[in-house]
C-alpha positions as protocol buffer text, in pm:
chain_id: "A"
residue {
  index: 1
  type: MET
  ca { x: 10136 y: 8053 z: 12882 }
}
residue {
  index: 2
  type: LYS
  ca { x: 10109 y: 8382 z: 13071 }
}
residue {
  index: 3
  type: PHE
  ca { x: 9922 y: 8692 z: 12968 }
}
residue {
  index: 4
  type: LEU
  ca { x: 10126 y: 8991 z: 12858 }
}
residue {
  index: 5
  type: SER
  ca { x: 10019 y: 9354 z: 12873 }
}
residue {
  index: 6
  type: VAL
  ca { x: 10166 y: 9566 z: 12595 }
}
residue {
  index: 7
  type: PRO
  ca { x: 10144 y: 9941 z: 12520 }
}
residue {
  index: 8
  type: PRO
  ca { x: 9909 y: 10062 z: 12242 }
}
residue {
  index: 9
  type: GLY
  ca { x: 10204 y: 10135 z: 12013 }
}
residue {
  index: 10
  type: GLU
  ca { x: 10274 y: 9763 z: 11995 }
}
residue {
  index: 11
  type: GLY
  ca { x: 9985 y: 9738 z: 11748 }
}
residue {
  index: 12
  type: VAL
  ca { x: 10203 y: 9917 z: 11492 }
}
residue {
  index: 13
  type: ALA
  ca { x: 10490 y: 9675 z: 11559 }
}
residue {
  index: 14
  type: TRP
  ca { x: 10265 y: 9373 z: 11495 }
}
residue {
  index: 15
  type: VAL
  ca { x: 10183 y: 9499 z: 11147 }
}
residue {
  index: 16
  type: ARG
  ca { x: 10543 y: 9598 z: 11076 }
}
residue {
  index: 17
  type: ARG
  ca { x: 10675 y: 9254 z: 11175 }
}
residue {
  index: 18
  type: ALA
  ca { x: 10419 y: 9087 z: 10949 }
}
residue {
  index: 19
  type: PHE
  ca { x: 10540 y: 9289 z: 10649 }
}
residue {
  index: 20
  type: GLN
  ca { x: 10902 y: 9210 z: 10740 }
}
residue {
  index: 21
  type: ALA
  ca { x: 10821 y: 8839 z: 10763 }
}
residue {
  index: 22
  type: PHE
  ca { x: 10649 y: 8845 z: 10424 }
}
residue {
  index: 23
  type: PHE
  ca { x: 10941 y: 9016 z: 10251 }
}
residue {
  index: 24
  type: ARG
  ca { x: 11185 y: 8767 z: 10404 }
}
residue {
  index: 25
  type: GLN
  ca { x: 10994 y: 8478 z: 10242 }
}
residue {
  index: 26
  type: PRO
  ca { x: 10768 y: 8625 z: 9971 }
}
residue {
  index: 27
  type: PHE
  ca { x: 10760 y: 8312 z: 9758 }
}
residue {
  index: 28
  type: GLY
  ca { x: 10699 y: 8092 z: 10060 }
}
residue {
  index: 29
  type: PHE
  ca { x: 10399 y: 8299 z: 10168 }
}
residue {
  index: 30
  type: ALA
  ca { x: 10274 y: 8322 z: 9810 }
}
residue {
  index: 31
  type: GLY
  ca { x: 10291 y: 7943 z: 9786 }
}
residue {
  index: 32
  type: LEU
  ca { x: 10106 y: 7910 z: 10117 }
}
residue {
  index: 33
  type: PHE
  ca { x: 9831 y: 8145 z: 10001 }
}
residue {
  index: 34
  type: ALA
  ca { x: 9803 y: 7958 z: 9670 }
}
residue {
  index: 35
  type: ALA
  ca { x: 9773 y: 7623 z: 9850 }
}
residue {
  index: 36
  type: CYS
  ca { x: 9501 y: 7756 z: 10079 }
}
residue {
  index: 37
  type: ALA
  ca { x: 9321 y: 7914 z: 9782 }
}
residue {
  index: 38
  type: LEU
  ca { x: 9331 y: 7581 z: 9600 }
}
residue {
  index: 39
  type: ILE
  ca { x: 9171 y: 7408 z: 9899 }
}
residue {
  index: 40
  type: PHE
  ca { x: 8913 y: 7688 z: 9920 }
}
residue {
  index: 41
  type: PHE
  ca { x: 8807 y: 7662 z: 9556 }
}
residue {
  index: 42
  type: GLY
  ca { x: 8807 y: 7283 z: 9577 }
}
residue {
  index: 43
  type: LEU
  ca { x: 8557 y: 7290 z: 9863 }
}
residue {
  index: 44
  type: ILE
  ca { x: 8343 y: 7586 z: 9755 }
}
residue {
  index: 45
  type: VAL
  ca { x: 8219 y: 7399 z: 9446 }
}
residue {
  index: 46
  type: ILE
  ca { x: 8061 y: 7131 z: 9668 }
}
residue {
  index: 47
  type: PRO
  ca { x: 7705 y: 7247 z: 9746 }
}
residue {
  index: 48
  type: VAL
  ca { x: 7621 y: 7311 z: 10115 }
}
residue {
  index: 49
  type: VAL
  ca { x: 7873 y: 7060 z: 10253 }
}
residue {
  index: 50
  type: GLY
  ca { x: 8169 y: 7243 z: 10100 }
}
residue {
  index: 51
  type: GLU
  ca { x: 8073 y: 7578 z: 10252 }
}
residue {
  index: 52
  type: ALA
  ca { x: 8020 y: 7418 z: 10593 }
}
residue {
  index: 53
  type: ALA
  ca { x: 8358 y: 7242 z: 10568 }
}
residue {
  index: 54
  type: LEU
  ca { x: 8529 y: 7573 z: 10487 }
}
residue {
  index: 55
  type: ILE
  ca { x: 8388 y: 7732 z: 10802 }
}
residue {
  index: 56
  type: VAL
  ca { x: 8490 y: 7434 z: 11016 }
}
residue {
  index: 57
  type: LEU
  ca { x: 8842 y: 7445 z: 10871 }
}
residue {
  index: 58
  type: ALA
  ca { x: 8875 y: 7823 z: 10917 }
}
residue {
  index: 59
  type: PRO
  ca { x: 9061 y: 7798 z: 11254 }
}
residue {
  index: 60
  type: ILE
  ca { x: 9305 y: 7551 z: 11098 }
}
residue {
  index: 61
  type: GLY
  ca { x: 9359 y: 7791 z: 10807 }
}
residue {
  index: 62
  type: THR
  ca { x: 9433 y: 8069 z: 11054 }
}
residue {
  index: 63
  type: LEU
  ca { x: 9674 y: 7843 z: 11240 }
}
residue {
  index: 64
  type: ILE
  ca { x: 9861 y: 7753 z: 10918 }
}
residue {
  index: 65
  type: PHE
  ca { x: 9947 y: 8120 z: 10863 }
}
residue {
  index: 66
  type: MET
  ca { x: 10044 y: 8160 z: 11228 }
}
residue {
  index: 67
  type: ILE
  ca { x: 10280 y: 7862 z: 11203 }
}
residue {
  index: 68
  type: ALA
  ca { x: 10427 y: 8000 z: 10879 }
}
residue {
  index: 69
  type: ALA
  ca { x: 10490 y: 8343 z: 11033 }
}
residue {
  index: 70
  type: ARG
  ca { x: 10641 y: 8185 z: 11344 }
}
residue {
  index: 71
  type: ARG
  ca { x: 10876 y: 7975 z: 11131 }
}
residue {
  index: 72
  type: THR
  ca { x: 10977 y: 8279 z: 10926 }
}
residue {
  index: 73
  type: ALA
  ca { x: 11048 y: 8482 z: 11240 }
}
residue {
  index: 74
  type: ALA
  ca { x: 11273 y: 8194 z: 11354 }
}
residue {
  index: 75
  type: GLY
  ca { x: 11464 y: 8198 z: 11023 }
}
residue {
  index: 76
  type: GLU
  ca { x: 11293 y: 7890 z: 10878 }
}
residue {
  index: 77
  type: ARG
  ca { x: 11098 y: 7840 z: 10556 }
}
residue {
  index: 78
  type: PRO
  ca { x: 10719 y: 7871 z: 10581 }
}
residue {
  index: 79
  type: MET
  ca { x: 10655 y: 7617 z: 10305 }
}
residue {
  index: 80
  type: PRO
  ca { x: 10617 y: 7326 z: 10313 }
}
residue {
  index: 81
  type: GLY
  ca { x: 10718 y: 7334 z: 10680 }
}
residue {
  index: 82
  type: ALA
  ca { x: 10390 y: 7484 z: 10800 }
}
residue {
  index: 83
  type: PHE
  ca { x: 10185 y: 7194 z: 10662 }
}
residue {
  index: 84
  type: VAL
  ca { x: 10441 y: 6938 z: 10779 }
}
residue {
  index: 85
  type: GLU
  ca { x: 10431 y: 7081 z: 11132 }
}
residue {
  index: 86
  type: LEU
  ca { x: 10052 y: 7077 z: 11132 }
}
residue {
  index: 87
  type: LEU
  ca { x: 10023 y: 6716 z: 11015 }
}
residue {
  index: 88
  type: ALA
  ca { x: 10303 y: 6591 z: 11242 }
}
residue {
  index: 89
  type: ARG
  ca { x: 10121 y: 6683 z: 11564 }
}
residue {
  index: 90
  type: PRO
  ca { x: 9920 y: 6417 z: 11751 }
}
residue {
  index: 91
  type: ARG
  ca { x: 9540 y: 6398 z: 11750 }
}
residue {
  index: 92
  type: THR
  ca { x: 9530 y: 6563 z: 12093 }
}
residue {
  index: 93
  type: ARG
  ca { x: 9595 y: 6893 z: 11913 }
}
residue {
  index: 94
  type: LEU
  ca { x: 9394 y: 6834 z: 11595 }
}
residue {
  index: 95
  type: VAL
  ca { x: 9069 y: 6719 z: 11760 }
}
residue {
  index: 96
  type: PRO
  ca { x: 9025 y: 7038 z: 11971 }
}
residue {
  index: 97
  type: LEU
  ca { x: 9092 y: 7241 z: 11656 }
}
residue {
  index: 98
  type: LEU
  ca { x: 8812 y: 7060 z: 11475 }
}
residue {
  index: 99
  type: LYS
  ca { x: 8584 y: 7115 z: 11776 }
}
residue {
  index: 100
  type: LEU
  ca { x: 8673 y: 7483 z: 11760 }
}
residue {
  index: 101
  type: GLY
  ca { x: 8574 y: 7479 z: 11393 }
}
residue {
  index: 102
  type: LEU
  ca { x: 8239 y: 7318 z: 11473 }
}
residue {
  index: 103
  type: VAL
  ca { x: 8169 y: 7585 z: 11735 }
}
residue {
  index: 104
  type: TYR
  ca { x: 8260 y: 7848 z: 11476 }
}
residue {
  index: 105
  type: LEU
  ca { x: 8017 y: 7687 z: 11229 }
}
residue {
  index: 106
  type: VAL
  ca { x: 7734 y: 7705 z: 11484 }
}
residue {
  index: 107
  type: ALA
  ca { x: 7818 y: 8068 z: 11566 }
}
residue {
  index: 108
  type: VAL
  ca { x: 7828 y: 8169 z: 11199 }
}
residue {
  index: 109
  type: PHE
  ca { x: 7504 y: 7987 z: 11127 }
}
residue {
  index: 110
  type: GLY
  ca { x: 7336 y: 8163 z: 11419 }
}
residue {
  index: 111
  type: ALA
  ca { x: 7465 y: 8501 z: 11298 }
}
residue {
  index: 112
  type: VAL
  ca { x: 7335 y: 8433 z: 10945 }
}
residue {
  index: 113
  type: LEU
  ca { x: 6991 y: 8343 z: 11079 }
}
residue {
  index: 114
  type: LEU
  ca { x: 6977 y: 8658 z: 11290 }
}
residue {
  index: 115
  type: ILE
  ca { x: 7082 y: 8881 z: 11000 }
}
residue {
  index: 116
  type: ALA
  ca { x: 6828 y: 8715 z: 10770 }
}
residue {
  index: 117
  type: ALA
  ca { x: 6553 y: 8771 z: 11026 }
}
residue {
  index: 118
  type: VAL
  ca { x: 6644 y: 9140 z: 11052 }
}
residue {
  index: 119
  type: GLU
  ca { x: 6692 y: 9207 z: 10680 }
}
residue {
  index: 120
  type: GLY
  ca { x: 6400 y: 9007 z: 10546 }
}
residue {
  index: 121
  type: ASN
  ca { x: 6404 y: 9040 z: 10167 }
}
residue {
  index: 122
  type: SER
  ca { x: 6556 y: 9390 z: 10164 }
}
residue {
  index: 123
  type: LEU
  ca { x: 6901 y: 9278 z: 10045 }
}
residue {
  index: 124
  type: ALA
  ca { x: 6759 y: 9061 z: 9766 }
}
residue {
  index: 125
  type: ALA
  ca { x: 6533 y: 9347 z: 9657 }
}
residue {
  index: 126
  type: PHE
  ca { x: 6826 y: 9589 z: 9649 }
}
residue {
  index: 127
  type: LEU
  ca { x: 7045 y: 9351 z: 9446 }
}
residue {
  index: 128
  type: ASP
  ca { x: 6762 y: 9287 z: 9200 }
}
residue {
  index: 129
  type: ALA
  ca { x: 6710 y: 9660 z: 9161 }
}
residue {
  index: 130
  type: VAL
  ca { x: 7080 y: 9726 z: 9100 }
}
residue {
  index: 131
  type: SER
  ca { x: 7110 y: 9447 z: 8843 }
}
residue {
  index: 132
  type: ASN
  ca { x: 6799 y: 9562 z: 8654 }
}
residue {
  index: 133
  type: PRO
  ca { x: 6896 y: 9813 z: 8381 }
}
residue {
  index: 134
  type: GLN
  ca { x: 6546 y: 9964 z: 8396 }
}
residue {
  index: 135
  type: THR
  ca { x: 6589 y: 10067 z: 8760 }
}
residue {
  index: 136
  type: THR
  ca { x: 6626 y: 10442 z: 8805 }
}
residue {
  index: 137
  type: PRO
  ca { x: 6884 y: 10594 z: 9045 }
}
residue {
  index: 138
  type: GLU
  ca { x: 6595 y: 10713 z: 9263 }
}
residue {
  index: 139
  type: GLN
  ca { x: 6459 y: 10359 z: 9294 }
}
residue {
  index: 140
  type: SER
  ca { x: 6804 y: 10222 z: 9382 }
}
residue {
  index: 141
  type: ALA
  ca { x: 6848 y: 10496 z: 9644 }
}
residue {
  index: 142
  type: ALA
  ca { x: 6507 y: 10411 z: 9791 }
}
residue {
  index: 143
  type: ARG
  ca { x: 6603 y: 10044 z: 9821 }
}
residue {
  index: 144
  type: LEU
  ca { x: 6936 y: 10141 z: 9979 }
}
residue {
  index: 145
  type: ALA
  ca { x: 6758 y: 10363 z: 10231 }
}
residue {
  index: 146
  type: ASP
  ca { x: 6552 y: 10071 z: 10362 }
}
residue {
  index: 147
  type: PRO
  ca { x: 6622 y: 10070 z: 10740 }
}
residue {
  index: 148
  type: ARG
  ca { x: 6620 y: 9690 z: 10745 }
}
residue {
  index: 149
  type: LEU
  ca { x: 6906 y: 9683 z: 10492 }
}
residue {
  index: 150
  type: GLN
  ca { x: 7104 y: 9945 z: 10683 }
}
residue {
  index: 151
  type: PHE
  ca { x: 7056 y: 9772 z: 11017 }
}
residue {
  index: 152
  type: GLY
  ca { x: 7150 y: 9440 z: 10859 }
}
residue {
  index: 153
  type: PHE
  ca { x: 7475 y: 9596 z: 10734 }
}
residue {
  index: 154
  type: LEU
  ca { x: 7558 y: 9727 z: 11082 }
}
residue {
  index: 155
  type: LEU
  ca { x: 7466 y: 9390 z: 11230 }
}
residue {
  index: 156
  type: ARG
  ca { x: 7710 y: 9217 z: 10994 }
}
residue {
  index: 157
  type: ILE
  ca { x: 7993 y: 9443 z: 11111 }
}
residue {
  index: 158
  type: GLY
  ca { x: 7901 y: 9409 z: 11478 }
}
residue {
  index: 159
  type: LEU
  ca { x: 7859 y: 9031 z: 11477 }
}
residue {
  index: 160
  type: GLY
  ca { x: 8176 y: 8990 z: 11271 }
}
residue {
  index: 161
  type: ALA
  ca { x: 8372 y: 9189 z: 11529 }
}
residue {
  index: 162
  type: LEU
  ca { x: 8217 y: 8998 z: 11819 }
}
residue {
  index: 163
  type: LEU
  ca { x: 8296 y: 8661 z: 11662 }
}
residue {
  index: 164
  type: SER
  ca { x: 8654 y: 8757 z: 11583 }
}
residue {
  index: 165
  type: VAL
  ca { x: 8741 y: 8832 z: 11948 }
}
residue {
  index: 166
  type: PRO
  ca { x: 8706 y: 8482 z: 12102 }
}
residue {
  index: 167
  type: PHE
  ca { x: 8835 y: 8307 z: 11790 }
}
residue {
  index: 168
  type: TRP
  ca { x: 9134 y: 8542 z: 11733 }
}
residue {
  index: 169
  type: HIS
  ca { x: 9391 y: 8364 z: 11952 }
}
residue {
  index: 170
  type: ALA
  ca { x: 9196 y: 8041 z: 12002 }
}
residue {
  index: 171
  type: PRO
  ca { x: 9376 y: 7830 z: 11737 }
}
residue {
  index: 172
  type: GLY
  ca { x: 9715 y: 7927 z: 11881 }
}
residue {
  index: 173
  type: LEU
  ca { x: 9603 y: 7857 z: 12238 }
}
residue {
  index: 174
  type: VAL
  ca { x: 9484 y: 7511 z: 12137 }
}
residue {
  index: 175
  type: TRP
  ca { x: 9800 y: 7439 z: 11934 }
}
residue {
  index: 176
  type: TRP
  ca { x: 10078 y: 7582 z: 12149 }
}
residue {
  index: 177
  type: GLY
  ca { x: 9900 y: 7611 z: 12482 }
}
residue {
  index: 178
  type: GLY
  ca { x: 9730 y: 7270 z: 12478 }
}
residue {
  index: 179
  type: GLN
  ca { x: 9399 y: 7423 z: 12587 }
}
residue {
  index: 180
  type: SER
  ca { x: 9050 y: 7293 z: 12522 }
}
residue {
  index: 181
  type: TRP
  ca { x: 8837 y: 7481 z: 12270 }
}
residue {
  index: 182
  type: ALA
  ca { x: 8628 y: 7640 z: 12548 }
}
residue {
  index: 183
  type: LYS
  ca { x: 8928 y: 7765 z: 12748 }
}
residue {
  index: 184
  type: ALA
  ca { x: 9092 y: 7890 z: 12430 }
}
residue {
  index: 185
  type: LEU
  ca { x: 8786 y: 8099 z: 12343 }
}
residue {
  index: 186
  type: PHE
  ca { x: 8772 y: 8244 z: 12694 }
}
residue {
  index: 187
  type: PHE
  ca { x: 9142 y: 8332 z: 12722 }
}
residue {
  index: 188
  type: SER
  ca { x: 9150 y: 8475 z: 12370 }
}
residue {
  index: 189
  type: THR
  ca { x: 8878 y: 8718 z: 12477 }
}
residue {
  index: 190
  type: VAL
  ca { x: 9061 y: 8807 z: 12798 }
}
residue {
  index: 191
  type: ALA
  ca { x: 9391 y: 8866 z: 12613 }
}
residue {
  index: 192
  type: ILE
  ca { x: 9231 y: 9102 z: 12364 }
}
residue {
  index: 193
  type: TRP
  ca { x: 9054 y: 9292 z: 12642 }
}
residue {
  index: 194
  type: ARG
  ca { x: 9379 y: 9332 z: 12836 }
}
residue {
  index: 195
  type: ASN
  ca { x: 9550 y: 9470 z: 12524 }
}
residue {
  index: 196
  type: LYS
  ca { x: 9255 y: 9654 z: 12372 }
}
residue {
  index: 197
  type: GLY
  ca { x: 9465 y: 9968 z: 12317 }
}
residue {
  index: 198
  type: ALA
  ca { x: 9719 y: 9777 z: 12108 }
}
residue {
  index: 199
  type: PHE
  ca { x: 9442 y: 9606 z: 11911 }
}
residue {
  index: 200
  type: ALA
  ca { x: 9269 y: 9940 z: 11847 }
}
residue {
  index: 201
  type: VAL
  ca { x: 9595 y: 10079 z: 11703 }
}
residue {
  index: 202
  type: TYR
  ca { x: 9647 y: 9753 z: 11509 }
}
residue {
  index: 203
  type: GLY
  ca { x: 9302 y: 9792 z: 11352 }
}
residue {
  index: 204
  type: LEU
  ca { x: 9361 y: 10157 z: 11267 }
}
residue {
  index: 205
  type: VAL
  ca { x: 9693 y: 10072 z: 11102 }
}
residue {
  index: 206
  type: TRP
  ca { x: 9524 y: 9812 z: 10884 }
}
residue {
  index: 207
  type: ILE
  ca { x: 9255 y: 10063 z: 10788 }
}
residue {
  index: 208
  type: GLY
  ca { x: 9534 y: 10302 z: 10690 }
}
residue {
  index: 209
  type: VAL
  ca { x: 9707 y: 10029 z: 10487 }
}
residue {
  index: 210
  type: GLY
  ca { x: 9379 y: 9958 z: 10310 }
}
residue {
  index: 211
  type: LEU
  ca { x: 9330 y: 10325 z: 10224 }
}
residue {
  index: 212
  type: VAL
  ca { x: 9685 y: 10357 z: 10090 }
}
residue {
  index: 213
  type: PHE
  ca { x: 9642 y: 10058 z: 9861 }
}
residue {
  index: 214
  type: ALA
  ca { x: 9297 y: 10180 z: 9754 }
}
residue {
  index: 215
  type: MET
  ca { x: 9450 y: 10512 z: 9649 }
}
residue {
  index: 216
  type: LEU
  ca { x: 9732 y: 10327 z: 9471 }
}
residue {
  index: 217
  type: LEU
  ca { x: 9476 y: 10118 z: 9287 }
}
residue {
  index: 218
  type: GLY
  ca { x: 9290 y: 10435 z: 9186 }
}
residue {
  index: 219
  type: VAL
  ca { x: 9609 y: 10573 z: 9033 }
}
residue {
  index: 220
  type: VAL
  ca { x: 9670 y: 10246 z: 8845 }
}
residue {
  index: 221
  type: ILE
  ca { x: 9313 y: 10248 z: 8710 }
}
residue {
  index: 222
  type: ALA
  ca { x: 9355 y: 10609 z: 8597 }
}
residue {
  index: 223
  type: LEU
  ca { x: 9681 y: 10524 z: 8416 }
}
residue {
  index: 224
  type: LEU
  ca { x: 9600 y: 10181 z: 8271 }
}
residue {
  index: 225
  type: GLY
  ca { x: 9222 y: 10163 z: 8262 }
}
residue {
  index: 226
  type: GLU
  ca { x: 8985 y: 9936 z: 8452 }
}
residue {
  index: 227
  type: GLN
  ca { x: 9042 y: 9621 z: 8246 }
}
residue {
  index: 228
  type: GLN
  ca { x: 9422 y: 9629 z: 8270 }
}
residue {
  index: 229
  type: ALA
  ca { x: 9412 y: 9719 z: 8639 }
}
residue {
  index: 230
  type: ARG
  ca { x: 9230 y: 9401 z: 8739 }
}
residue {
  index: 231
  type: PHE
  ca { x: 9554 y: 9203 z: 8762 }
}
residue {
  index: 232
  type: VAL
  ca { x: 9706 y: 9471 z: 8986 }
}
residue {
  index: 233
  type: ALA
  ca { x: 9393 y: 9476 z: 9205 }
}
residue {
  index: 234
  type: THR
  ca { x: 9402 y: 9096 z: 9244 }
}
residue {
  index: 235
  type: SER
  ca { x: 9773 y: 9103 z: 9328 }
}
residue {
  index: 236
  type: ILE
  ca { x: 9720 y: 9375 z: 9590 }
}
residue {
  index: 237
  type: PHE
  ca { x: 9433 y: 9179 z: 9745 }
}
residue {
  index: 238
  type: PHE
  ca { x: 9641 y: 8860 z: 9772 }
}
residue {
  index: 239
  type: PHE
  ca { x: 9939 y: 9051 z: 9911 }
}
residue {
  index: 240
  type: VAL
  ca { x: 9744 y: 9241 z: 10179 }
}
residue {
  index: 241
  type: SER
  ca { x: 9543 y: 8931 z: 10277 }
}
residue {
  index: 242
  type: THR
  ca { x: 9858 y: 8724 z: 10319 }
}
residue {
  index: 243
  type: VAL
  ca { x: 10031 y: 8985 z: 10535 }
}
residue {
  index: 244
  type: LEU
  ca { x: 9714 y: 9030 z: 10742 }
}
residue {
  index: 245
  type: TYR
  ca { x: 9699 y: 8659 z: 10819 }
}
residue {
  index: 246
  type: ALA
  ca { x: 10073 y: 8652 z: 10891 }
}
residue {
  index: 247
  type: SER
  ca { x: 10024 y: 8932 z: 11145 }
}
residue {
  index: 248
  type: LEU
  ca { x: 9798 y: 8705 z: 11355 }
}
residue {
  index: 249
  type: TRP
  ca { x: 10106 y: 8524 z: 11486 }
}
residue {
  index: 250
  type: PHE
  ca { x: 10265 y: 8849 z: 11602 }
}
residue {
  index: 251
  type: THR
  ca { x: 9948 y: 8954 z: 11786 }
}
residue {
  index: 252
  type: PHE
  ca { x: 9948 y: 8613 z: 11955 }
}
residue {
  index: 253
  type: ALA
  ca { x: 10318 y: 8634 z: 12043 }
}
residue {
  index: 254
  type: GLY
  ca { x: 10258 y: 8980 z: 12185 }
}
residue {
  index: 255
  type: CYS
  ca { x: 9980 y: 8864 z: 12417 }
}
residue {
  index: 256
  type: PHE
  ca { x: 10123 y: 8541 z: 12561 }
}
residue {
  index: 257
  type: ALA
  ca { x: 10465 y: 8499 z: 12721 }
}
residue {
  index: 258
  type: GLU
  ca { x: 10593 y: 8162 z: 12601 }
}
residue {
  index: 259
  type: ALA
  ca { x: 10456 y: 8222 z: 12252 }
}
residue {
  index: 260
  type: GLY
  ca { x: 10649 y: 8546 z: 12219 }
}
residue {
  index: 261
  type: ALA
  ca { x: 10991 y: 8411 z: 12311 }
}
residue {
  index: 262
  type: GLY
  ca { x: 11240 y: 8599 z: 12096 }
}
residue {
  index: 263
  type: VAL
  ca { x: 10985 y: 8852 z: 11968 }
}
residue {
  index: 264
  type: GLU
  ca { x: 11077 y: 9179 z: 12142 }
}
residue {
  index: 265
  type: PRO
  ca { x: 10911 y: 9385 z: 12346 }
}
residue {
  index: 266
  type: GLU
  ca { x: 10950 y: 9376 z: 12724 }
}
residue {
  index: 267
  type: PRO
  ca { x: 10592 y: 9385 z: 12850 }
}
residue {
  index: 268
  type: GLU
  ca { x: 10456 y: 9313 z: 13192 }
}
residue {
  index: 269
  type: ALA
  ca { x: 10355 y: 8951 z: 13249 }
}
residue {
  index: 270
  type: GLY
  ca { x: 10016 y: 8868 z: 13395 }
}
residue {
  index: 271
  type: PRO
  ca { x: 9850 y: 8556 z: 13536 }
}
residue {
  index: 272
  type: ASP
  ca { x: 9886 y: 8216 z: 13375 }
}
residue {
  index: 273
  type: PRO
  ca { x: 9579 y: 8139 z: 13156 }
}
residue {
  index: 274
  type: SER
  ca { x: 9657 y: 7768 z: 13149 }
}
residue {
  index: 275
  type: SER
  ca { x: 9609 y: 7729 z: 13523 }
}
């Protein structure tokens, strides 16, 4: 695969293509999300081991949505084809994916330890204060103003962004590029840096989408009340989450030449990351 350099406006196109793919196969993507949610809830009930397994399987979950979006863009059904395609590949593809998941587990665990060291007990104290009906607004505000809590919040955002960069394209580079987990992490980072303008626009578009749906939800709550609006809120969350994950394929296809065959634009090719 060769790097591609795309203009910043391509970030808008990535989001648009994801919405188009979803509306071509809404039931297929809904079924995919439901299947992944079932696996999630099946593992989350297992203490400790289940949570660790979810983190290890996260790159595979990302890849499933990428495969589904790729199939939809090619005029094929995302379900059950995405799972069939995943399970039909040889171990030479699956083992590096699991190694990628283990590296992700270590990275997440390290980030959690760092955040815990910075926050101390400030988050627990704030949550206890909020849940206590005897807590006054002034006391809650004082807990919220704790600099450890505020820095911990910023650290969560910063570490989350840093972790997302190397792991963004890594599952696709392992699966379609045949790269090792280490090379996939490196070339994912390079691809995002080369197209940082497009990714900045892509992020801004998603922020805009989130604000639009938040305002829509506010209108629904005003019209129907909070209790009746819960179903709408859940549906919006599932819809936006599914399209967001589907868009990962289009960002990947926009950054690497062979991956993007048949997916517009006409960007300038760069060096081959597989060499």
